[in-house]
C-alpha positions, 0 to 999 in steps of 0.5 A: 332913546329912539324917537320913533319908539317914544310917545308924544309925552315922552318926547316932550319930557325929553325936550325938557331934559335937553333944556336942562342940559343946555342950562348947565353952565360950561364952568360948572362942568369944568369946576366939577372935574377940578373938584372945585365944586364938591357936589352940584347942588345948584344942578339938582335944585334946577332939575327939581325945579323943572320936575325932572327927577323921579319921573316914574313915581306917583304925582302924589309924591312929586313924580310924573307917573311915567315909566322905566322907558322914560326914565332911561331916556332921561338918564341918557340925556342927563348923561350927556353933560358928564357921567357924574351929573347922571350919577348924582342925579340918579343916586338920589332921585332913582336909588334912594327914592325908589327904596322909600317909594317901594318899601317906605311909609307915607310919613317917610315919603312926605318927609324925604321923597317930596323935598328930594324930588323938588331939589330941596334935599339931597340924598346918598346910598350907603352900601359899599364898605371898606371890606366889601363892595358887591358882597351885600351880606358882608356888611359889618356896619351894625345897628343895635336895637335900643327900643325907640331908636337904633345905635348905628356904628360902622363905615361906608366908602365910595359913597357918591354924595357923601359930601352933599347929602342931607340924609343917607340910605344905610344898610346895617346888620341888626340880626347878626346870628340870623341867616344872611337874608334876615340879618340886615336892615335898611335905614334912613339916617339924617346928617347930624351928630355922629355922622362924619365924612372922613375922606373925599377920594381923589378920583380918576374921573367922575369928580365933583360928586362928593364921593367919600368915606363916611363914619357912623359913631353912635348915631341915634336912628329913630325906629320910624326910619326903618325902611321896609321891615326890620331885618328885611333889607334884602327885599329892599336891595333886590328891588334896588338892583333895577334902578342901580344897574339899568339906570347906570346902563342908560346914563352910560349911553348918554356919557358916550354920546358926546364923544361920538358927536365930537369925533364925527365932526373932527373926522369930517374936518381934519385932513391928512394925506390930501383928504378928509380923514373920514374917507379912510376906512381905518377911521370911518369904520371905527366911527361906524362901529361906535355908532352901531354900539350906541344903537345896540346899547339903546336897543338893549336898554329899551327892551329891558326897560319894557320888560320891567314896565310890563312886569316880566318875571323877576328872575328874567328881569335880573338877567336882562338888567345884568346883561344890559349893565355889562354889555352897555357899559363895556360897549360905551367904553369901546365907543369912547376908545374908538373916538379917541383913537380916530382923533389921535393925540389931540383927543389925549389933551384937554383941548377936547372933552374926550379925555374927560369922557374917557376917564369918566366912563371907566367907572361904569363897568365897576360901580353898582356891580362889576361886569364880572358880577353881572356875568355871574348873575346872568349865567345863574339866571340863564341856566335856571330859565333854560331848565325851567323851559325844558321841564315844561317841554316848551321848546324843540329838542334841537339836539336831535337834529343831527344825522347820528344823534345817538345816545351811545356817543353822548357821555357825561359824568353825571347826566342829572347833576347839572339839572339838580343844581339849577 
């Protein structure tokens, strides 16, 4: 995040995160990429020991009473280690904790949030299923009400932390005959009898996070482990979209940053045709574009984080978060592409980490909601916002500022249909 937009306290925390980043052994990064480390528990323990996880939550539960701007800054800094470090950092401390802090009971916060933020427990979110990803209401995992407990059966896949988590935040269908918004419940499910990690995926990148498929067979989930209201998971999911997608955007900035750093150094030393290659516009312009895209991404992340912190209208926040996730993840992929391009063949080897960064950031525009889903949400919210403003006559009617602004040439199939839809 930009130095001049942060407070002294935020700068202090940033420096603390940078110390954590320097603490991580080089071999841990290499072993995660080789899947020799299945889940980086030591990293999360150290982050917890330094009180760097869940900074925006109340101190009462282990946080630091900070805000979303600080969280984005932290996610960016953690992301510089590698995208998967930020993924496992964010899934537990930002996604799972967020659901319990906002919707859970004090008993749940005491039992799960406090030790998680201390790095003593590890958590994973279970949303995606073999037959559905972005389709939240398409969940087929079921939890049957047995009175004091629920009997959970089903499968979840692509679960970051499946291998290492001590407990899971699971969405399951509890009221199949109800309308979609009232059919699903969110549960805290402890690892235990009936919880099986069936398969760990061989991933293109983002390795070492224990990403796997989980099968739940007749798992007894205590009634007290319902997060929020029974059949009320939709409310949980709505709030989770902010940490899922804004957090993902911020961490992608951090993941792309080392590629630009490496490419800048390389192009300042490498010579071709008798001169340093950063003297060629074909090279320097690509580096300049990468720097521009990172700055634009930070600006978008910061403004969106400020909107969330300021309590902006949730429909507008949904649009801004969706736009940020799409723009930032795609821009950062372009950043890494440019960096690999100007370095040439050497960047395609493992002599430099650019090839690993390239593989890792490809996930960014897929997980926690694809770019296409982000566009769909942004479009829907934009049209709704536009017609709401027009109804209040808050803006100038620019359509009239034309020399021949007559109605007879403006022909529509149905003048009012579009407005009614939004």
